[in-house]
C-alpha positions as CSV (number, residue, x, y, z in Angstrom):
1,M,-43.4,26.1,56.3
2,D,-40.0,27.6,55.3
3,L,-39.8,27.2,51.4
4,K,-36.3,28.8,51.5
5,R,-35.0,25.5,52.9
6,W,-36.4,23.4,50.1
7,P,-34.4,22.5,47.1
8,A,-35.3,24.7,44.1
9,P,-36.4,21.7,41.8
10,A,-38.7,20.4,44.5
11,I,-40.3,23.9,44.9
12,A,-40.9,24.1,41.2
13,V,-42.5,20.7,41.0
14,V,-44.8,21.3,43.9
15,V,-45.9,24.8,42.7
16,A,-46.6,23.5,39.2
17,L,-48.6,20.5,40.3
18,L,-50.6,22.5,42.9
19,G,-51.4,25.1,40.2
20,W,-52.6,22.3,37.9
21,W,-54.7,20.7,40.6
22,T,-56.3,24.0,41.7
23,S,-57.2,25.0,38.1
24,M,-58.7,21.6,37.4
25,R,-60.9,21.6,40.5
26,G,-61.9,25.2,40.5
27,A,-62.5,25.9,36.8
28,H,-66.1,26.5,35.5
29,A,-66.4,24.3,32.5
30,A,-69.2,23.5,30.1
31,S,-72.9,23.8,31.1
32,Y,-76.2,22.6,29.8
33,D,-79.4,24.3,31.1
34,E,-82.7,23.1,29.5
35,A,-84.2,26.5,30.2
36,I,-81.6,28.1,27.9
37,L,-80.5,25.5,25.4
38,G,-83.8,23.5,25.0
39,D,-85.2,20.3,26.3
40,L,-82.9,17.2,26.4
41,S,-83.8,14.5,24.0
42,G,-86.3,11.8,24.9
43,V,-85.5,9.8,21.8
44,A,-83.5,6.6,22.4
45,A,-81.8,6.8,19.0
46,A,-80.6,10.4,19.5
47,P,-79.6,11.4,23.0
48,T,-78.6,15.1,23.4
49,P,-74.8,15.2,22.9
50,W,-72.8,17.1,25.6
51,V,-69.0,17.4,25.6
52,L,-67.6,17.8,29.1
53,E,-64.6,20.0,29.9
54,A,-62.0,20.1,32.7
55,G,-63.7,21.6,35.8
56,A,-67.2,21.6,37.0
57,N,-69.8,21.0,34.3
58,S,-73.4,22.0,35.2
59,L,-76.5,20.1,34.0
60,V,-79.9,21.6,34.9
61,G,-83.1,20.1,33.7
62,T,-86.7,18.8,34.3
63,A,-88.1,15.4,33.6
64,G,-90.9,13.1,34.6
65,R,-94.6,12.5,34.0
66,N,-97.5,14.9,33.9
67,V,-100.5,12.8,34.9
68,L,-103.1,15.5,34.0
69,A,-101.7,16.1,30.6
70,E,-100.9,12.4,30.1
71,T,-97.3,13.2,28.9
72,A,-94.0,11.8,29.9
73,D,-90.6,13.6,29.6
74,Y,-87.5,11.4,29.5
75,D,-84.2,13.1,29.6
76,L,-81.3,11.5,27.6
77,V,-77.9,13.1,27.5
78,S,-74.9,11.6,25.8
79,I,-71.9,12.8,27.8
80,E,-68.4,12.7,26.3
81,I,-65.3,12.7,28.5
82,P,-62.4,13.9,26.4
83,A,-59.3,11.9,25.9
84,G,-56.8,12.4,28.6
85,H,-59.5,13.3,31.1
86,Q,-61.6,11.5,33.7
87,L,-65.0,12.0,35.4
88,D,-64.2,12.2,39.2
89,S,-67.7,12.7,40.5
90,I,-71.4,13.7,39.8
91,T,-72.7,15.9,42.5
92,L,-76.4,16.3,43.0
93,V,-76.7,20.1,43.6
94,S,-80.5,20.1,43.9
95,Y,-83.6,18.0,43.3
96,T,-87.2,19.0,43.5
97,N,-90.2,16.6,43.6
98,P,-93.8,17.5,44.6
99,D,-93.7,14.3,46.7
100,I,-90.8,14.8,49.1
101,F,-90.7,11.1,49.9
102,A,-90.6,10.0,46.3
103,M,-87.5,8.9,44.3
104,S,-86.5,9.3,40.7
105,F,-84.3,7.1,38.5
106,I,-80.9,7.8,36.9
107,G,-79.3,5.2,34.6
108,L,-75.8,5.1,33.1
109,Q,-74.9,3.2,29.9
110,A,-71.7,3.0,27.8
111,G,-71.9,4.5,24.4
112,S,-74.8,6.0,22.4
113,P,-77.7,5.6,21.4
114,W,-79.8,4.5,24.4
115,L,-80.3,0.7,24.2
116,D,-82.7,0.1,27.1
117,G,-86.3,1.1,27.6
118,F,-88.1,3.9,29.5
119,G,-90.3,4.0,32.6
120,F,-91.3,0.6,33.8
121,D,-89.9,-1.0,30.6
122,I,-86.3,-0.7,31.7
123,A,-84.8,-4.2,31.6
124,G,-81.4,-3.1,32.9
125,D,-79.4,-5.4,30.7
126,W,-77.5,-2.6,28.9
127,L,-76.9,-0.5,32.0
128,M,-73.5,0.0,33.5
129,G,-75.2,1.1,36.7
130,W,-78.0,3.1,38.2
131,T,-79.3,4.9,41.3
132,H,-82.3,6.6,42.7
133,I,-82.3,10.2,43.8
134,Q,-84.5,12.0,46.3
135,T,-84.8,15.4,48.1
136,P,-82.4,14.8,51.1
137,M,-79.5,13.8,48.8
138,A,-78.4,17.3,47.8
139,G,-74.6,17.5,47.9
140,V,-74.2,13.7,47.4
141,D,-71.7,12.2,44.9
142,L,-73.9,10.0,42.7
143,L,-71.1,8.2,40.8
144,P,-70.3,5.7,43.6
145,L,-74.0,5.0,44.1
146,I,-74.4,4.3,40.4
147,Q,-71.3,2.0,40.6
148,S,-72.9,0.2,43.6
149,H,-75.7,-1.0,41.3
150,A,-73.4,-1.9,38.5
151,N,-73.8,-4.8,36.1
152,P,-70.8,-7.1,36.0
153,P,-68.0,-6.3,35.3
154,E,-68.2,-3.4,37.7
155,F,-66.7,-0.2,36.2
156,T,-63.9,1.6,37.9
157,L,-63.7,5.1,39.4
158,P,-62.9,7.7,38.3
159,L,-64.8,7.1,35.0
160,T,-62.4,7.0,32.1
161,S,-62.7,9.0,28.8
162,G,-65.3,8.0,26.3
163,V,-69.0,8.4,25.5
164,Y,-71.7,7.5,28.0
165,T,-75.5,8.0,27.9
166,M,-77.5,8.9,31.0
167,L,-81.3,8.7,31.5
168,F,-83.2,10.9,34.0
169,E,-86.8,9.9,34.6
170,D,-89.7,9.8,37.0
171,V,-92.8,7.7,36.4
172,D,-95.2,9.6,38.7
173,T,-94.4,13.3,38.9
174,T,-92.5,16.1,37.2
175,I,-89.1,16.7,38.7
176,S,-86.3,19.3,38.4
177,Y,-82.6,18.6,39.0
178,S,-79.2,20.2,39.0
179,L,-75.9,18.3,38.8
180,L,-72.2,19.0,38.6
181,Y,-70.0,16.7,36.6
182,H,-66.4,17.2,37.9
183,V,-63.8,16.4,35.3
184,S,-60.0,16.5,35.6
185,A,-57.0,15.8,33.4
186,V,-55.5,12.4,34.0
187,P,-52.1,13.0,35.8
188,E,-49.1,12.2,33.7
189,P,-47.2,9.2,35.2
190,G,-44.0,11.3,34.9
191,S,-45.5,14.1,37.0
192,I,-46.6,11.7,39.7
193,A,-43.1,10.1,39.8
194,L,-41.5,13.5,39.9
195,L,-43.6,14.7,42.8
196,A,-43.0,11.5,44.7
197,S,-39.2,11.9,44.1
198,A,-39.3,15.5,45.3
199,A,-41.3,14.5,48.4
200,M,-38.8,11.8,49.3
201,G,-36.0,14.2,48.8
202,M,-37.6,16.8,51.1
203,A,-38.3,14.2,53.7
204,A,-34.7,13.0,53.7
205,Q,-33.5,16.6,53.9
206,Q,-35.8,17.2,56.9
207,R,-34.4,14.1,58.6
208,R,-30.8,15.3,58.1
209,R,-31.6,18.7,59.6
210,H,-33.2,17.0,62.6
211,L,-30.2,14.9,63.2
212,Q,-27.9,17.9,62.8
213,R,-29.9,19.8,65.5
214,R,-29.7,16.8,67.8
215,F,-25.9,16.4,67.5
């Protein structure tokens, strides 16, 4: 690709937008690791607050039921997507369950506090959507799966700015999980239009050069 043949304004627009996109996709943003910051809340009235940032936000935790100790650990996290940003995906990095064929539950709700139940007492009326996770799903984007089990009206993707609460639970065993929440800035309409205009201009210029070579 010969950038010397491109108009200067088009080069400036493309370089600026590529730099913005690369920084948003590659940046290491906020993280929450239960082993470092403490156990996520299991209290419906007070989910653990977590403000996401642009880039890849890491969440690492454990949840589930210890049958021998007769205890249950429900993880509730209230995620905040800042204004002007969007949640593009939730990637399951890893998931560990003593029973490799078992599945665990993830629920998504708008706002905070948590309005539904726990364990077998989840009614689902307050949920935006939900999904199950299991061992073979490492690397999968969970956000479309959650949307596929959405209550009407189905929410749109990417997920817009606001506060949402997520529940992680298992009713049989103790699990560990690691997730990446990928957040990006919402593109400015003017930037999109400018890029489209530059692309059209470059395409037209390429067509003119092609015709000139032919004749």
